[in-house]
LUMLO-127673 format. One record per residue (C-alpha): residue number from 0; chain; x, y, z. Coordinates in nm, 2 decimals. Example, Ala and Ser with C-alpha at 12.3 -4.5 7.8 and 13.67 -1.06 7.14 Angstrom:
! LUMLO-127673
[0, "A", [1.23, -0.45, 0.78]]
[1, "A", [1.37, -0.11, 0.71]]
This chain:
! LUMLO-127673
[0, "A", [0.00, 0.00, 0.00]]
[1, "A", [0.12, 0.35, -0.09]]
[2, "A", [0.01, 0.65, 0.12]]
[3, "A", [0.11, 1.00, 0.03]]
[4, "A", [0.22, 1.20, 0.33]]
[5, "A", [0.36, 1.54, 0.39]]
[6, "A", [0.71, 1.40, 0.42]]
[7, "A", [0.70, 1.16, 0.13]]
[8, "A", [0.55, 0.83, 0.01]]
[9, "A", [0.48, 0.58, 0.28]]
[10, "A", [0.49, 0.22, 0.17]]
[11, "A", [0.39, -0.09, 0.37]]
[12, "A", [0.25, -0.44, 0.31]]
[13, "A", [-0.11, -0.56, 0.35]]
[14, "A", [0.00, -0.86, 0.55]]
[15, "A", [0.24, -0.93, 0.83]]
[16, "A", [0.24, -1.31, 0.79]]
[17, "A", [0.07, -1.59, 0.60]]
[18, "A", [0.05, -1.95, 0.72]]
[19, "A", [-0.02, -2.21, 0.45]]
[20, "A", [-0.17, -2.51, 0.62]]
[21, "A", [-0.03, -2.86, 0.58]]
[22, "A", [-0.33, -3.09, 0.61]]
[23, "A", [-0.11, -3.37, 0.72]]
[24, "A", [0.07, -3.17, 0.99]]
[25, "A", [-0.12, -3.32, 1.29]]
[26, "A", [-0.07, -3.67, 1.15]]
[27, "A", [0.30, -3.61, 1.11]]
[28, "A", [0.33, -3.48, 1.47]]
[29, "A", [0.15, -3.79, 1.61]]
[30, "A", [0.39, -4.01, 1.41]]
[31, "A", [0.68, -3.80, 1.55]]
[32, "A", [0.54, -3.83, 1.91]]
[33, "A", [0.36, -4.17, 1.92]]
[34, "A", [0.35, -4.15, 2.30]]
[35, "A", [0.04, -3.93, 2.40]]
[36, "A", [0.24, -3.79, 2.69]]
[37, "A", [0.52, -3.67, 2.46]]
[38, "A", [0.26, -3.53, 2.21]]
[39, "A", [0.09, -3.33, 2.49]]
[40, "A", [0.42, -3.21, 2.61]]
[41, "A", [0.50, -3.07, 2.27]]
[42, "A", [0.15, -2.91, 2.25]]
[43, "A", [0.19, -2.75, 2.59]]
[44, "A", [0.52, -2.60, 2.47]]
[45, "A", [0.33, -2.44, 2.18]]
[46, "A", [0.08, -2.30, 2.42]]
[47, "A", [0.36, -2.14, 2.61]]
[48, "A", [0.44, -1.92, 2.31]]
[49, "A", [0.08, -1.88, 2.19]]
[50, "A", [0.15, -2.09, 1.88]]
[51, "A", [-0.11, -2.36, 1.93]]
[52, "A", [-0.36, -2.20, 1.69]]
[53, "A", [-0.10, -2.24, 1.41]]
[54, "A", [-0.18, -2.61, 1.41]]
[55, "A", [-0.45, -2.72, 1.16]]
[56, "A", [-0.62, -2.96, 1.41]]
[57, "A", [-1.00, -2.98, 1.39]]
[58, "A", [-1.01, -2.75, 1.09]]
[59, "A", [-1.21, -2.82, 0.78]]
[60, "A", [-1.04, -2.90, 0.45]]
[61, "A", [-1.16, -2.58, 0.29]]
[62, "A", [-0.92, -2.37, 0.50]]
[63, "A", [-0.59, -2.35, 0.32]]
[64, "A", [-0.42, -2.06, 0.48]]
[65, "A", [-0.43, -1.81, 0.77]]
[66, "A", [-0.34, -1.45, 0.71]]
[67, "A", [-0.26, -1.18, 0.96]]
[68, "A", [-0.30, -0.82, 0.84]]
[69, "A", [-0.03, -0.56, 0.90]]
[70, "A", [-0.09, -0.35, 1.21]]
[71, "A", [-0.11, -0.04, 0.99]]
[72, "A", [-0.39, -0.19, 0.78]]
[73, "A", [-0.61, -0.32, 1.06]]
[74, "A", [-0.75, 0.03, 1.16]]
[75, "A", [-0.82, 0.10, 0.80]]
[76, "A", [-1.03, -0.22, 0.77]]
[77, "A", [-1.20, -0.22, 1.11]]
[78, "A", [-1.30, 0.15, 1.10]]
[79, "A", [-1.44, 0.13, 0.74]]
[80, "A", [-1.80, 0.23, 0.78]]
[81, "A", [-1.86, 0.48, 0.50]]
[82, "A", [-1.70, 0.64, 0.19]]
[83, "A", [-1.63, 0.31, 0.02]]
[84, "A", [-1.69, 0.22, -0.34]]
[85, "A", [-1.93, -0.07, -0.43]]
[86, "A", [-1.98, -0.25, -0.76]]
[87, "A", [-2.06, -0.60, -0.88]]
[88, "A", [-1.78, -0.84, -0.92]]
[89, "A", [-1.94, -0.98, -1.24]]
[90, "A", [-1.91, -0.63, -1.40]]
[91, "A", [-1.53, -0.66, -1.39]]
[92, "A", [-1.48, -1.04, -1.40]]
[93, "A", [-1.38, -1.04, -1.77]]
[94, "A", [-1.12, -0.77, -1.74]]
[95, "A", [-0.77, -0.88, -1.83]]
[96, "A", [-0.60, -0.55, -1.75]]
[97, "A", [-0.55, -0.42, -1.39]]
[98, "A", [-0.57, -0.07, -1.54]]
[99, "A", [-0.93, -0.14, -1.65]]
[100, "A", [-1.02, -0.26, -1.30]]
[101, "A", [-0.88, 0.04, -1.13]]
[102, "A", [-1.02, 0.30, -1.37]]
[103, "A", [-1.36, 0.13, -1.35]]
[104, "A", [-1.33, 0.15, -0.97]]
[105, "A", [-1.26, 0.52, -1.01]]
[106, "A", [-1.57, 0.56, -1.23]]
[107, "A", [-1.79, 0.39, -0.97]]
[108, "A", [-1.69, 0.65, -0.71]]
[109, "A", [-1.86, 0.90, -0.93]]
[110, "A", [-2.14, 0.68, -1.06]]
[111, "A", [-2.41, 0.94, -0.96]]
[112, "A", [-2.26, 1.21, -1.19]]
[113, "A", [-2.11, 1.00, -1.47]]
[114, "A", [-1.82, 1.24, -1.48]]
[115, "A", [-1.46, 1.21, -1.36]]
[116, "A", [-1.18, 1.47, -1.39]]
[117, "A", [-0.84, 1.35, -1.25]]
[118, "A", [-0.49, 1.49, -1.30]]
[119, "A", [-0.25, 1.27, -1.48]]
[120, "A", [-0.02, 1.28, -1.18]]
[121, "A", [-0.29, 1.14, -0.96]]
[122, "A", [-0.38, 0.89, -1.22]]
[123, "A", [-0.03, 0.76, -1.23]]
[124, "A", [-0.02, 0.74, -0.85]]
[125, "A", [-0.35, 0.56, -0.84]]
[126, "A", [-0.23, 0.30, -1.09]]
[127, "A", [0.11, 0.27, -0.92]]
[128, "A", [0.29, 0.34, -1.25]]
[129, "A", [0.59, 0.50, -1.08]]
[130, "A", [0.83, 0.57, -1.36]]
[131, "A", [0.64, 0.37, -1.63]]
[132, "A", [0.50, 0.55, -1.93]]
[133, "A", [0.64, 0.90, -1.86]]
[134, "A", [0.53, 1.02, -2.20]]
[135, "A", [0.16, 1.10, -2.23]]
[136, "A", [0.14, 0.93, -2.57]]
[137, "A", [0.26, 0.60, -2.41]]
[138, "A", [0.02, 0.65, -2.11]]
[139, "A", [-0.26, 0.70, -2.35]]
[140, "A", [-0.18, 0.40, -2.57]]
[141, "A", [-0.09, 0.14, -2.31]]
[142, "A", [-0.30, 0.24, -2.01]]
[143, "A", [-0.60, 0.47, -2.09]]
[144, "A", [-0.69, 0.33, -2.44]]
[145, "A", [-0.65, -0.03, -2.31]]
[146, "A", [-0.87, 0.04, -2.01]]
[147, "A", [-1.14, 0.24, -2.19]]
[148, "A", [-1.17, -0.02, -2.47]]
[149, "A", [-1.20, -0.30, -2.23]]
[150, "A", [-1.46, -0.12, -2.01]]
[151, "A", [-1.67, -0.04, -2.32]]
[152, "A", [-1.66, -0.40, -2.44]]
[153, "A", [-1.69, -0.59, -2.11]]
[154, "A", [-1.87, -0.38, -1.86]]
[155, "A", [-2.23, -0.24, -1.82]]
[156, "A", [-2.10, 0.11, -1.89]]
[157, "A", [-2.00, 0.31, -2.20]]
[158, "A", [-1.72, 0.56, -2.14]]
[159, "A", [-1.56, 0.83, -2.35]]
[160, "A", [-1.25, 1.03, -2.25]]
[161, "A", [-1.05, 1.34, -2.33]]
[162, "A", [-0.71, 1.45, -2.23]]
[163, "A", [-0.72, 1.81, -2.11]]
[164, "A", [-0.43, 2.05, -2.18]]
[165, "A", [-0.30, 2.33, -1.96]]
[166, "A", [-0.08, 2.55, -2.19]]
[167, "A", [0.11, 2.31, -2.41]]
[168, "A", [0.10, 2.02, -2.17]]
[169, "A", [-0.16, 1.75, -2.11]]
[170, "A", [-0.25, 1.77, -1.74]]
[171, "A", [-0.58, 1.60, -1.68]]
[172, "A", [-0.80, 1.30, -1.79]]
[173, "A", [-1.17, 1.36, -1.83]]
[174, "A", [-1.41, 1.06, -1.83]]
[175, "A", [-1.78, 1.07, -1.92]]
[176, "A", [-1.98, 0.76, -1.89]]
[177, "A", [-2.33, 0.63, -1.90]]
[178, "A", [-2.49, 0.29, -1.83]]
[179, "A", [-2.57, 0.09, -2.14]]
[180, "A", [-2.93, 0.03, -2.22]]
[181, "A", [-3.03, -0.33, -2.14]]
[182, "A", [-3.15, -0.53, -2.44]]
[183, "A", [-3.52, -0.61, -2.42]]
[184, "A", [-3.71, -0.87, -2.60]]
[185, "A", [-3.93, -0.72, -2.87]]
[186, "A", [-4.24, -0.85, -3.05]]
[187, "A", [-4.45, -0.74, -3.34]]
[188, "A", [-4.64, -0.42, -3.24]]
[189, "A", [-4.94, -0.55, -3.44]]
[190, "A", [-4.97, -0.87, -3.23]]
[191, "A", [-5.31, -0.87, -3.05]]
[192, "A", [-5.29, -0.91, -2.68]]
[193, "A", [-5.52, -1.20, -2.57]]
[194, "A", [-5.61, -1.01, -2.24]]
[195, "A", [-5.71, -0.67, -2.36]]
[196, "A", [-5.78, -0.75, -2.73]]
[197, "A", [-5.56, -0.47, -2.85]]
[198, "A", [-5.23, -0.45, -3.03]]
[199, "A", [-4.92, -0.31, -2.86]]
[200, "A", [-4.95, 0.01, -3.07]]
[201, "A", [-5.31, 0.05, -2.98]]
[202, "A", [-5.26, -0.02, -2.61]]
[203, "A", [-4.98, 0.24, -2.56]]
[204, "A", [-5.09, 0.59, -2.47]]
[205, "A", [-4.85, 0.85, -2.59]]
[206, "A", [-4.78, 1.12, -2.33]]
[207, "A", [-4.91, 1.47, -2.45]]
[208, "A", [-4.56, 1.62, -2.42]]
[209, "A", [-4.45, 1.40, -2.71]]
[210, "A", [-4.68, 1.60, -2.95]]
[211, "A", [-4.70, 1.93, -2.77]]
[212, "A", [-4.36, 1.97, -2.60]]
[213, "A", [-4.31, 2.03, -2.23]]
[214, "A", [-4.50, 2.31, -2.05]]
[215, "A", [-4.33, 2.56, -1.82]]
[216, "A", [-4.46, 2.37, -1.52]]
[217, "A", [-4.32, 2.04, -1.64]]
[218, "A", [-3.98, 2.20, -1.71]]
[219, "A", [-3.98, 2.34, -1.36]]
[220, "A", [-4.05, 2.00, -1.22]]
[221, "A", [-3.76, 1.84, -1.41]]
[222, "A", [-3.54, 2.13, -1.29]]
[223, "A", [-3.59, 1.99, -0.94]]
[224, "A", [-3.36, 1.71, -1.04]]
[225, "A", [-3.14, 1.91, -1.28]]
[226, "A", [-2.82, 1.72, -1.21]]
[227, "A", [-2.97, 1.38, -1.26]]
[228, "A", [-3.14, 1.50, -1.59]]
[229, "A", [-2.82, 1.65, -1.73]]
[230, "A", [-2.62, 1.34, -1.64]]
[231, "A", [-2.88, 1.12, -1.81]]
[232, "A", [-2.83, 1.33, -2.13]]
[233, "A", [-2.46, 1.38, -2.11]]
[234, "A", [-2.42, 1.28, -2.47]]
[235, "A", [-2.57, 1.62, -2.56]]
[236, "A", [-2.31, 1.81, -2.36]]
[237, "A", [-2.00, 1.93, -2.54]]
[238, "A", [-1.66, 1.79, -2.42]]
[239, "A", [-1.55, 2.15, -2.38]]
[240, "A", [-1.84, 2.25, -2.17]]
[241, "A", [-1.73, 2.39, -1.83]]
[242, "A", [-2.04, 2.55, -1.71]]
[243, "A", [-2.26, 2.42, -1.43]]
[244, "A", [-2.58, 2.20, -1.46]]
[245, "A", [-2.82, 2.49, -1.44]]
[246, "A", [-2.66, 2.68, -1.72]]
[247, "A", [-2.67, 2.37, -1.95]]
[248, "A", [-3.03, 2.31, -1.85]]
[249, "A", [-3.12, 2.67, -1.93]]
[250, "A", [-2.99, 2.62, -2.29]]
[251, "A", [-3.21, 2.31, -2.33]]
[252, "A", [-3.54, 2.47, -2.23]]
[253, "A", [-3.63, 2.57, -2.59]]
[254, "A", [-3.56, 2.22, -2.70]]
[255, "A", [-3.77, 2.07, -2.43]]
[256, "A", [-4.07, 2.29, -2.54]]
[257, "A", [-4.03, 2.18, -2.90]]
[258, "A", [-4.22, 1.86, -2.98]]
[259, "A", [-3.96, 1.78, -3.25]]
[260, "A", [-3.67, 1.77, -3.01]]
[261, "A", [-3.81, 1.69, -2.67]]
[262, "A", [-3.84, 1.32, -2.74]]
[263, "A", [-3.46, 1.30, -2.80]]
[264, "A", [-3.41, 1.36, -2.42]]
[265, "A", [-3.38, 1.07, -2.17]]
[266, "A", [-3.56, 1.04, -1.84]]
[267, "A", [-3.83, 1.30, -1.91]]
[268, "A", [-4.13, 1.08, -1.82]]
[269, "A", [-3.95, 0.93, -1.52]]
[270, "A", [-3.89, 1.27, -1.36]]
[271, "A", [-4.24, 1.39, -1.45]]
[272, "A", [-4.39, 1.09, -1.27]]
[273, "A", [-4.16, 1.13, -0.97]]
[274, "A", [-4.33, 1.24, -0.64]]
[275, "A", [-4.15, 1.44, -0.38]]
């Protein structure tokens, strides 16, 4: 583990020791000390030094090792009650690059916004690259492109990135990502439903805003969740956009009132149906 401190980089191991069990250890000891008295004498000597629990006696076969965490790690684990990142193991199970895993982990920290901006120095530190790939071109080719391609192919998210310059030098990585739409089974819309006697196209009631556009009141209701709405439509936001959510939403209002463009926005009906 590497921890950045005021005086430098602190490095320490996760574990202080690992014991890999020998399933035949107890059998070997009894062969070595066939007399029960000698055997117990040896066991008592282990108790004297608190080593008795290192013996695999009365343990199930599925236990293959005992690990003891480093003393510096224990507080980090035992006090972990908040501010941790969660994601499904199956989402990353097919990754072959550790860079894909770590960058995906970074994305999940900002899952609610779908946006990450990290300096290249912090990215190198996060990935423990040290002196590897000092050139941005190599970092892009062997790390960023590799991770982004794999995340797009093998995870539930689609991600795009841009390298941001400050002056003549690339200084930051910007990631924008959205969850892929799940594939749904489709059927012929002209199929008659045996319950209601209507086809799918006849049974679906089109919301009025599809044909009339959103009213001022409906736009105001969506504005109550402006960040969520903008994030759901991040594909409409320019990569060079640096303004806040409200400013972007303000530009979209004419498009939301126009029936020709309002249906191109995601999450409209969901936010209109939401109760507070």
